[in-house]
C-alpha angles and dihedrals in degrees: 000000000000119000119236114260114246114222126202116237089252093052092046091051092049092047092049090049093049093046091049091048092049095055097044114097117249102235138143096225093157139261096333092063092046096062112123121237135196140157126233119195121188103220095177138075097250124076118249127212115244126203128201090195122019093199095058117031116181117278114273099015138057098233141040100224142350123252104219120219112284093013138107122240092248094222122118085227124016104201094195149340130235128215120192130223117292092028140085134203126226104206121193129169130205114255124217092257091058095257126113130248125246108276121265111216118220118184119207153282087050144113114226119199118225132206135209097297135107110259138199110196132178131185121216135178110268088241090066111104090227088070087069100046131059 
């Protein structure tokens, strides 16, 4: 008897995305079907700021909500992420083969726009050596 194959969380997410995309009809039903989507997972131990719209953050703060450690943003599309002073972000996205990209380093304070990909992001203190190496 064959044993069941164990999938990593990244592979399972990519597979679910590809399966969903393959069963959805290809239509041009208008603006509602053209809305971008992405996922943003905080893989670190420090919360990350999430923005619904990079061009217009809420008054008085640079982000809409915080993404707690180990959690997803919860938005259908996270337009950007914010990192505060004294921290950096290591941003990686899932590639079509199931692997992850090389990390992009963003040093705070800064808002970083995101696209329609699946992201794994972690915040670190700027003193961490990983803030200097991709």
